[in-house]
DOTI-946077 format. One record per residue: z, y, x of N, C-alpha, C in turn; residue number from 1; chain; residue in one letter. Coordinates in nm, 2 decimals, decimal comma. Example, Ala and Ser with C-alpha at 12.3 -4.5 7.8 and 13.67 -1.06 7.14 Angstrom:
# residues 2
[pt [0,78 -0,57 1,32] [0,78 -0,45 1,23] [0,78 -0,33 1,32] 1 A a]
[pt [0,71 -0,22 1,28] [0,71 -0,11 1,37] [0,79 0,00 1,29] 2 A s]
This chain:
# residues 190
[pt [7,31 -0,55 2,38] [7,17 -0,57 2,42] [7,15 -0,47 2,53] 1 A x]
[pt [7,10 -0,52 2,64] [7,08 -0,43 2,76] [6,95 -0,35 2,75] 2 A x]
[pt [6,93 -0,27 2,85] [6,81 -0,18 2,85] [6,68 -0,25 2,85] 3 A x]
[pt [6,67 -0,36 2,93] [6,55 -0,44 2,95] [6,52 -0,51 2,82] 4 A x]
[pt [6,62 -0,57 2,75] [6,59 -0,63 2,62] [6,55 -0,53 2,52] 5 A x]
[pt [6,61 -0,42 2,52] [6,58 -0,31 2,42] [6,43 -0,27 2,44] 6 A x]
[pt [6,39 -0,25 2,57] [6,26 -0,21 2,60] [6,16 -0,32 2,56] 7 A x]
[pt [6,19 -0,44 2,59] [6,09 -0,55 2,55] [6,08 -0,56 2,40] 8 A x]
[pt [6,20 -0,55 2,33] [6,19 -0,56 2,19] [6,11 -0,44 2,13] 9 A x]
[pt [6,13 -0,32 2,18] [6,05 -0,21 2,13] [5,91 -0,23 2,16] 10 A x]
[pt [5,87 -0,28 2,27] [5,73 -0,30 2,30] [5,67 -0,41 2,21] 11 A x]
[pt [5,75 -0,52 2,19] [5,70 -0,62 2,10] [5,68 -0,57 1,96] 12 A x]
[pt [5,77 -0,49 1,91] [5,76 -0,44 1,77] [5,64 -0,34 1,76] 13 A x]
[pt [5,60 -0,28 1,87] [5,49 -0,18 1,86] [5,35 -0,25 1,87] 14 A x]
[pt [5,35 -0,37 1,91] [5,21 -0,43 1,94] [5,13 -0,45 1,81] 15 A x]
[pt [5,19 -0,49 1,70] [5,11 -0,50 1,58] [5,05 -0,37 1,54] 16 A x]
[pt [5,13 -0,26 1,55] [5,09 -0,13 1,52] [4,98 -0,08 1,62] 17 A x]
[pt [4,99 -0,12 1,75] [4,89 -0,10 1,85] [4,76 -0,16 1,80] 18 A x]
[pt [4,77 -0,29 1,76] [4,64 -0,36 1,72] [4,58 -0,29 1,60] 19 A x]
[pt [4,65 -0,24 1,51] [4,60 -0,16 1,40] [4,53 -0,03 1,45] 20 A x]
[pt [4,60 0,03 1,54] [4,55 0,16 1,59] [4,42 0,14 1,67] 21 A x]
[pt [4,41 0,03 1,74] [4,28 0,00 1,81] [4,17 -0,01 1,70] 22 A x]
[pt [4,20 -0,08 1,59] [4,10 -0,08 1,48] [4,07 0,05 1,43] 23 A x]
[pt [4,17 0,14 1,41] [4,15 0,27 1,36] [4,07 0,35 1,45] 24 A x]
[pt [4,10 0,34 1,58] [4,02 0,41 1,69] [3,88 0,37 1,69] 25 A x]
[pt [3,85 0,24 1,66] [3,72 0,19 1,67] [3,63 0,25 1,56] 26 A x]
[pt [3,69 0,30 1,45] [3,62 0,35 1,34] [3,58 0,50 1,36] 27 A x]
[pt [3,63 0,56 1,46] [3,60 0,70 1,49] [3,50 0,71 1,61] 28 A x]
[pt [3,41 0,80 1,60] [3,31 0,82 1,70] [3,38 0,88 1,83] 29 A x]
[pt [3,45 0,98 1,81] [3,52 1,05 1,92] [3,66 1,08 1,88] 30 A x]
[pt [3,75 0,99 1,89] [3,89 1,02 1,85] [3,95 1,14 1,92] 31 A x]
[pt [4,01 1,23 1,85] [4,07 1,35 1,91] [4,22 1,32 1,93] 32 A x]
[pt [4,28 1,39 2,02] [4,42 1,37 2,05] [4,50 1,41 1,93] 33 A x]
[pt [4,46 1,51 1,85] [4,54 1,55 1,73] [4,55 1,43 1,63] 34 A x]
[pt [4,44 1,36 1,61] [4,43 1,25 1,52] [4,52 1,13 1,58] 35 A x]
[pt [4,51 1,11 1,71] [4,59 1,00 1,77] [4,74 1,04 1,76] 36 A x]
[pt [4,78 1,16 1,79] [4,92 1,20 1,78] [4,97 1,19 1,64] 37 A x]
[pt [4,89 1,23 1,54] [4,93 1,23 1,40] [4,95 1,09 1,36] 38 A x]
[pt [4,86 1,00 1,39] [4,87 0,86 1,36] [4,99 0,80 1,43] 39 A x]
[pt [5,01 0,83 1,56] [5,13 0,78 1,63] [5,26 0,82 1,57] 40 A x]
[pt [5,27 0,95 1,53] [5,39 1,00 1,47] [5,42 0,93 1,33] 41 A x]
[pt [5,32 0,91 1,25] [5,35 0,85 1,12] [5,40 0,70 1,15] 42 A x]
[pt [5,33 0,63 1,23] [5,37 0,49 1,26] [5,50 0,49 1,32] 43 A x]
[pt [5,53 0,58 1,42] [5,65 0,58 1,50] [5,77 0,60 1,41] 44 A x]
[pt [5,76 0,70 1,32] [5,88 0,73 1,23] [5,90 0,62 1,14] 45 A x]
[pt [5,80 0,56 1,08] [5,82 0,44 0,99] [5,88 0,33 1,07] 46 A x]
[pt [5,83 0,30 1,18] [5,87 0,19 1,26] [6,02 0,21 1,31] 47 A x]
[pt [6,06 0,33 1,33] [6,20 0,36 1,37] [6,30 0,34 1,25] 48 A x]
[pt [6,25 0,38 1,13] [6,34 0,37 1,01] [6,36 0,23 0,96] 49 A x]
[pt [6,26 0,14 0,97] [6,27 0,01 0,91] [6,38 -0,08 0,97] 50 A x]
[pt [6,40 -0,07 1,10] [6,51 -0,16 1,16] [6,65 -0,10 1,11] 51 A x]
[pt [6,66 0,03 1,09] [6,78 0,08 1,03] [6,81 0,03 0,90] 52 A x]
[pt [6,71 0,02 0,81] [6,72 -0,04 0,68] [6,76 -0,19 0,69] 53 A x]
[pt [6,69 -0,26 0,77] [6,72 -0,40 0,79] [6,86 -0,42 0,85] 54 A x]
[pt [6,90 -0,34 0,94] [7,04 -0,35 1,00] [7,14 -0,33 0,89] 55 A x]
[pt [7,12 -0,23 0,81] [7,22 -0,20 0,70] [7,23 -0,32 0,60] 56 A x]
[pt [7,11 -0,38 0,57] [7,12 -0,50 0,49] [7,18 -0,62 0,56] 57 A x]
[pt [7,16 -0,63 0,69] [7,22 -0,74 0,76] [7,37 -0,72 0,77] 58 A x]
[pt [7,42 -0,60 0,79] [7,56 -0,58 0,79] [7,63 -0,62 0,67] 59 A x]
[pt [7,57 -0,60 0,55] [7,63 -0,63 0,43] [7,65 -0,79 0,42] 60 A x]
[pt [7,56 -0,86 0,49] [7,57 -1,01 0,48] [7,64 -1,07 0,60] 61 A x]
[pt [7,67 -0,99 0,71] [7,72 -1,04 0,83] [7,84 -1,12 0,82] 62 A x]
[pt [7,94 -1,08 0,74] [8,07 -1,15 0,74] [8,05 -1,29 0,68] 63 A x]
[pt [7,94 -1,31 0,60] [7,92 -1,44 0,54] [7,85 -1,54 0,63] 64 A x]
[pt [7,79 -1,49 0,74] [7,71 -1,58 0,82] [7,74 -1,57 0,97] 65 A x]
[pt [7,86 -1,52 1,00] [7,91 -1,50 1,14] [7,89 -1,62 1,23] 66 A x]
[pt [7,92 -1,74 1,18] [7,91 -1,86 1,26] [7,76 -1,90 1,29] 67 A x]
[pt [7,67 -1,85 1,22] [7,53 -1,89 1,23] [7,44 -1,77 1,28] 68 A x]
[pt [7,50 -1,66 1,32] [7,42 -1,54 1,35] [7,32 -1,56 1,45] 69 A x]
[pt [7,35 -1,63 1,56] [7,26 -1,65 1,67] [7,14 -1,74 1,63] 70 A x]
[pt [7,17 -1,84 1,54] [7,06 -1,92 1,49] [6,97 -1,84 1,39] 71 A x]
[pt [7,03 -1,75 1,31] [6,95 -1,67 1,22] [6,86 -1,57 1,30] 72 A x]
[pt [6,91 -1,51 1,41] [6,83 -1,42 1,49] [6,72 -1,50 1,56] 73 A x]
[pt [6,75 -1,62 1,61] [6,65 -1,70 1,67] [6,54 -1,73 1,58] 74 A x]
[pt [6,57 -1,78 1,46] [6,47 -1,83 1,36] [6,39 -1,71 1,31] 75 A x]
[pt [6,45 -1,59 1,29] [6,38 -1,47 1,24] [6,28 -1,43 1,35] 76 A x]
[pt [6,32 -1,42 1,48] [6,23 -1,38 1,58] [6,12 -1,49 1,61] 77 A x]
[pt [6,16 -1,62 1,60] [6,06 -1,72 1,62] [5,95 -1,72 1,51] 78 A x]
[pt [6,00 -1,70 1,38] [5,90 -1,69 1,27] [5,81 -1,57 1,29] 79 A x]
[pt [5,87 -1,45 1,32] [5,80 -1,33 1,33] [5,70 -1,34 1,45] 80 A x]
[pt [5,75 -1,39 1,56] [5,66 -1,40 1,68] [5,55 -1,50 1,66] 81 A x]
[pt [5,59 -1,61 1,59] [5,48 -1,71 1,56] [5,38 -1,65 1,46] 82 A x]
[pt [5,42 -1,57 1,37] [5,33 -1,51 1,27] [5,23 -1,42 1,35] 83 A x]
[pt [5,29 -1,34 1,44] [5,21 -1,25 1,52] [5,10 -1,32 1,60] 84 A x]
[pt [5,14 -1,43 1,67] [5,05 -1,51 1,75] [4,94 -1,57 1,65] 85 A x]
[pt [4,99 -1,63 1,54] [4,89 -1,69 1,45] [4,79 -1,58 1,39] 86 A x]
[pt [4,84 -1,46 1,36] [4,76 -1,36 1,31] [4,66 -1,31 1,41] 87 A x]
[pt [4,70 -1,31 1,54] [4,61 -1,27 1,64] [4,49 -1,38 1,66] 88 A x]
[pt [4,52 -1,50 1,63] [4,43 -1,61 1,65] [4,34 -1,63 1,53] 89 A x]
[pt [4,38 -1,57 1,41] [4,30 -1,60 1,29] [4,27 -1,46 1,22] 90 A x]
[pt [4,17 -1,40 1,25] [4,14 -1,27 1,19] [4,10 -1,29 1,04] 91 A x]
[pt [4,13 -1,20 0,96] [4,10 -1,21 0,82] [3,96 -1,15 0,80] 92 A x]
[pt [3,90 -1,18 0,68] [3,76 -1,13 0,66] [3,76 -0,98 0,66] 93 A x]
[pt [3,87 -0,92 0,61] [3,87 -0,77 0,60] [3,87 -0,71 0,74] 94 A x]
[pt [3,94 -0,78 0,84] [3,95 -0,73 0,97] [3,81 -0,74 1,04] 95 A x]
[pt [3,73 -0,84 1,01] [3,60 -0,87 1,07] [3,50 -0,76 1,02] 96 A x]
[pt [3,51 -0,72 0,89] [3,42 -0,62 0,84] [3,45 -0,48 0,90] 97 A x]
[pt [3,35 -0,40 0,89] [3,38 -0,26 0,94] [3,48 -0,19 0,85] 98 A x]
[pt [3,58 -0,13 0,92] [3,68 -0,06 0,85] [3,64 0,08 0,81] 99 A x]
[pt [3,69 0,14 0,70] [3,65 0,28 0,67] [3,70 0,37 0,77] 100 A x]
[pt [3,63 0,49 0,78] [3,67 0,59 0,88] [3,77 0,69 0,84] 101 A x]
[pt [3,82 0,67 0,71] [3,92 0,76 0,65] [4,06 0,74 0,71] 102 A x]
[pt [4,12 0,84 0,76] [4,25 0,83 0,81] [4,35 0,92 0,74] 103 A x]
[pt [4,35 0,91 0,61] [4,44 0,99 0,52] [4,59 0,95 0,55] 104 A x]
[pt [4,67 1,05 0,52] [4,82 1,03 0,54] [4,87 0,90 0,47] 105 A x]
[pt [4,84 0,89 0,34] [4,90 0,77 0,27] [4,84 0,64 0,31] 106 A x]
[pt [4,72 0,63 0,35] [4,66 0,51 0,41] [4,74 0,48 0,54] 107 A x]
[pt [4,76 0,58 0,62] [4,83 0,55 0,75] [4,97 0,51 0,72] 108 A x]
[pt [5,04 0,58 0,62] [5,18 0,55 0,59] [5,19 0,41 0,54] 109 A x]
[pt [5,10 0,36 0,45] [5,11 0,23 0,40] [5,08 0,13 0,51] 110 A x]
[pt [4,98 0,16 0,59] [4,96 0,07 0,70] [5,07 0,06 0,80] 111 A x]
[pt [5,13 0,17 0,83] [5,25 0,18 0,91] [5,37 0,10 0,85] 112 A x]
[pt [5,39 0,11 0,72] [5,49 0,03 0,66] [5,46 -0,12 0,67] 113 A x]
[pt [5,34 -0,16 0,65] [5,30 -0,30 0,65] [5,32 -0,36 0,79] 114 A x]
[pt [5,30 -0,28 0,90] [5,32 -0,33 1,03] [5,46 -0,32 1,08] 115 A x]
[pt [5,55 -0,26 0,99] [5,69 -0,24 1,03] [5,78 -0,34 0,96] 116 A x]
[pt [5,73 -0,42 0,88] [5,82 -0,52 0,81] [5,89 -0,61 0,91] 117 A x]
[pt [5,82 -0,65 1,01] [5,89 -0,73 1,12] [6,00 -0,65 1,18] 118 A x]
[pt [5,99 -0,52 1,20] [6,10 -0,44 1,26] [6,22 -0,44 1,16] 119 A x]
[pt [6,20 -0,45 1,03] [6,31 -0,45 0,94] [6,38 -0,59 0,95] 120 A x]
[pt [6,30 -0,69 0,96] [6,36 -0,83 0,98] [6,44 -0,83 1,11] 121 A x]
[pt [6,39 -0,77 1,22] [6,46 -0,77 1,34] [6,59 -0,69 1,33] 122 A x]
[pt [6,59 -0,58 1,25] [6,71 -0,51 1,22] [6,82 -0,59 1,15] 123 A x]
[pt [6,77 -0,68 1,06] [6,87 -0,77 1,00] [6,93 -0,86 1,10] 124 A x]
[pt [6,85 -0,92 1,19] [6,90 -1,01 1,29] [6,99 -0,94 1,39] 125 A x]
[pt [6,96 -0,81 1,42] [7,05 -0,74 1,52] [7,18 -0,71 1,45] 126 A x]
[pt [7,19 -0,69 1,32] [7,32 -0,67 1,26] [7,41 -0,79 1,27] 127 A x]
[pt [7,36 -0,91 1,28] [7,44 -1,02 1,30] [7,49 -1,03 1,44] 128 A x]
[pt [7,43 -0,97 1,53] [7,47 -0,97 1,67] [7,55 -0,85 1,71] 129 A x]
[pt [7,58 -0,77 1,62] [7,67 -0,65 1,64] [7,61 -0,56 1,75] 130 A x]
[pt [7,48 -0,53 1,74] [7,41 -0,45 1,83] [7,41 -0,30 1,78] 131 A x]
[pt [7,42 -0,21 1,87] [7,41 -0,06 1,83] [7,27 -0,04 1,79] 132 A x]
[pt [7,24 -0,01 1,67] [7,10 -0,01 1,62] [7,03 0,12 1,64] 133 A x]
[pt [7,10 0,24 1,65] [7,04 0,37 1,67] [6,95 0,37 1,80] 134 A x]
[pt [7,00 0,33 1,92] [6,92 0,33 2,04] [6,80 0,24 2,02] 135 A x]
[pt [6,82 0,12 1,96] [6,71 0,03 1,95] [6,61 0,08 1,85] 136 A x]
[pt [6,65 0,14 1,74] [6,55 0,20 1,64] [6,47 0,31 1,71] 137 A x]
[pt [6,54 0,40 1,79] [6,48 0,51 1,86] [6,38 0,45 1,96] 138 A x]
[pt [6,41 0,35 2,03] [6,32 0,29 2,13] [6,20 0,23 2,06] 139 A x]
[pt [6,22 0,17 1,95] [6,11 0,11 1,87] [6,02 0,22 1,82] 140 A x]
[pt [6,07 0,33 1,77] [5,99 0,44 1,72] [5,91 0,51 1,83] 141 A x]
[pt [5,98 0,53 1,95] [5,91 0,59 2,06] [5,80 0,50 2,11] 142 A x]
[pt [5,83 0,37 2,13] [5,73 0,28 2,18] [5,61 0,27 2,08] 143 A x]
[pt [5,64 0,27 1,96] [5,53 0,27 1,86] [5,45 0,39 1,86] 144 A x]
[pt [5,51 0,51 1,87] [5,44 0,63 1,88] [5,34 0,63 2,00] 145 A x]
[pt [5,39 0,59 2,11] [5,31 0,58 2,23] [5,20 0,48 2,22] 146 A x]
[pt [5,23 0,36 2,17] [5,13 0,26 2,17] [5,02 0,29 2,06] 147 A x]
[pt [5,06 0,35 1,95] [4,96 0,38 1,85] [4,87 0,50 1,89] 148 A x]
[pt [4,93 0,60 1,96] [4,86 0,71 2,01] [4,75 0,66 2,11] 149 A x]
[pt [4,80 0,57 2,20] [4,71 0,51 2,30] [4,60 0,43 2,23] 150 A x]
[pt [4,65 0,35 2,13] [4,55 0,26 2,07] [4,44 0,33 2,00] 151 A x]
[pt [4,47 0,44 1,93] [4,37 0,52 1,87] [4,27 0,58 1,97] 152 A x]
[pt [4,32 0,63 2,08] [4,24 0,69 2,18] [4,15 0,59 2,26] 153 A x]
[pt [4,19 0,47 2,28] [4,11 0,37 2,35] [4,05 0,27 2,26] 154 A x]
[pt [4,07 0,28 2,13] [4,02 0,18 2,04] [3,87 0,15 2,04] 155 A x]
[pt [3,80 0,26 2,05] [3,65 0,24 2,06] [3,61 0,17 2,18] 156 A x]
[pt [3,68 0,19 2,29] [3,64 0,12 2,42] [3,69 -0,03 2,42] 157 A x]
[pt [3,81 -0,05 2,37] [3,87 -0,18 2,38] [3,82 -0,28 2,27] 158 A x]
[pt [3,80 -0,22 2,15] [3,76 -0,30 2,04] [3,87 -0,39 1,98] 159 A x]
[pt [3,84 -0,47 1,89] [3,95 -0,55 1,82] [4,00 -0,66 1,91] 160 A x]
[pt [3,93 -0,70 2,01] [3,98 -0,81 2,09] [4,10 -0,78 2,17] 161 A x]
[pt [4,11 -0,66 2,22] [4,23 -0,62 2,29] [4,35 -0,61 2,20] 162 A x]
[pt [4,33 -0,56 2,07] [4,43 -0,56 1,97] [4,49 -0,69 1,94] 163 A x]
[pt [4,40 -0,79 1,93] [4,45 -0,93 1,91] [4,53 -0,98 2,02] 164 A x]
[pt [4,49 -0,95 2,14] [4,56 -1,00 2,26] [4,70 -0,93 2,26] 165 A x]
[pt [4,70 -0,80 2,23] [4,83 -0,73 2,24] [4,93 -0,79 2,13] 166 A x]
[pt [4,87 -0,82 2,01] [4,96 -0,88 1,91] [5,01 -1,01 1,95] 167 A x]
[pt [4,93 -1,10 2,01] [4,97 -1,23 2,05] [5,08 -1,22 2,16] 168 A x]
[pt [5,06 -1,13 2,25] [5,16 -1,11 2,36] [5,29 -1,06 2,30] 169 A x]
[pt [5,28 -0,97 2,20] [5,40 -0,92 2,13] [5,48 -1,04 2,06] 170 A x]
[pt [5,40 -1,13 2,00] [5,46 -1,24 1,94] [5,53 -1,33 2,04] 171 A x]
[pt [5,47 -1,36 2,15] [5,53 -1,44 2,25] [5,66 -1,37 2,31] 172 A x]
[pt [5,66 -1,24 2,32] [5,78 -1,17 2,37] [5,89 -1,19 2,26] 173 A x]
[pt [5,86 -1,18 2,13] [5,96 -1,19 2,03] [6,02 -1,33 2,04] 174 A x]
[pt [5,94 -1,43 2,05] [5,99 -1,57 2,06] [6,08 -1,58 2,19] 175 A x]
[pt [6,04 -1,52 2,30] [6,12 -1,53 2,42] [6,26 -1,46 2,40] 176 A x]
[pt [6,26 -1,35 2,33] [6,39 -1,28 2,30] [6,48 -1,36 2,21] 177 A x]
[pt [6,42 -1,42 2,11] [6,49 -1,51 2,02] [6,55 -1,63 2,10] 178 A x]
[pt [6,47 -1,69 2,18] [6,52 -1,80 2,26] [6,63 -1,76 2,36] 179 A x]
[pt [6,62 -1,64 2,42] [6,72 -1,59 2,51] [6,85 -1,57 2,43] 180 A x]
[pt [6,85 -1,51 2,31] [6,97 -1,49 2,23] [7,03 -1,63 2,20] 181 A x]
[pt [6,95 -1,72 2,16] [7,01 -1,86 2,13] [7,07 -1,92 2,25] 182 A x]
[pt [7,00 -1,91 2,36] [7,05 -1,97 2,49] [7,19 -1,90 2,53] 183 A x]
[pt [7,19 -1,77 2,52] [7,32 -1,70 2,55] [7,44 -1,74 2,46] 184 A x]
[pt [7,41 -1,76 2,34] [7,52 -1,80 2,25] [7,56 -1,95 2,27] 185 A x]
[pt [7,46 -2,04 2,29] [7,49 -2,18 2,31] [7,56 -2,20 2,44] 186 A x]
[pt [7,53 -2,12 2,54] [7,59 -2,14 2,67] [7,72 -2,06 2,69] 187 A x]
[pt [7,76 -1,98 2,58] [7,88 -1,90 2,58] [7,87 -1,78 2,67] 188 A x]
[pt [7,75 -1,73 2,69] [7,73 -1,61 2,77] [7,74 -1,48 2,69] 189 A x]
[pt [7,73 -1,49 2,56] [7,73 -1,37 2,48] [7,87 -1,35 2,41] 190 A x]
């Protein structure tokens, strides 16, 4: 996986966390940098660890599915990207209501874990492609830290609409990466 693909993947993985951070930022009157950095760090660490877990699980199964690995990566990224696009277009009742202003550690950690499940699935897919996971996980963690920190700070100004657009764009990027992986394998480029 080249640097550009790693960067795009990291950006795509951080968009759902950005969408949540925008919502969190909207609940604060005057978000402080310390709150934004703390939220970004919690989300970033969790988002960096989950692809490592997924990659380890994927390695355990890789020898059984070597002939289908590119299809598995394509389908996982297509489903995850499609889910992100769908979620951006269909807000839940809870997202429409005012969110509480509490930003306790455990609430942020659980929210961070919920937004990182897709990164775990991507880790599984990357194990099938024999990708070096540490730089990818690091890039995902750093991108998430930056996006969440930014999301908290500008959340009040941008509102939930920008978060929805960011999540939809991230979903489209995931679908594009999955399509590129499939294309490379079908054309014998990988």
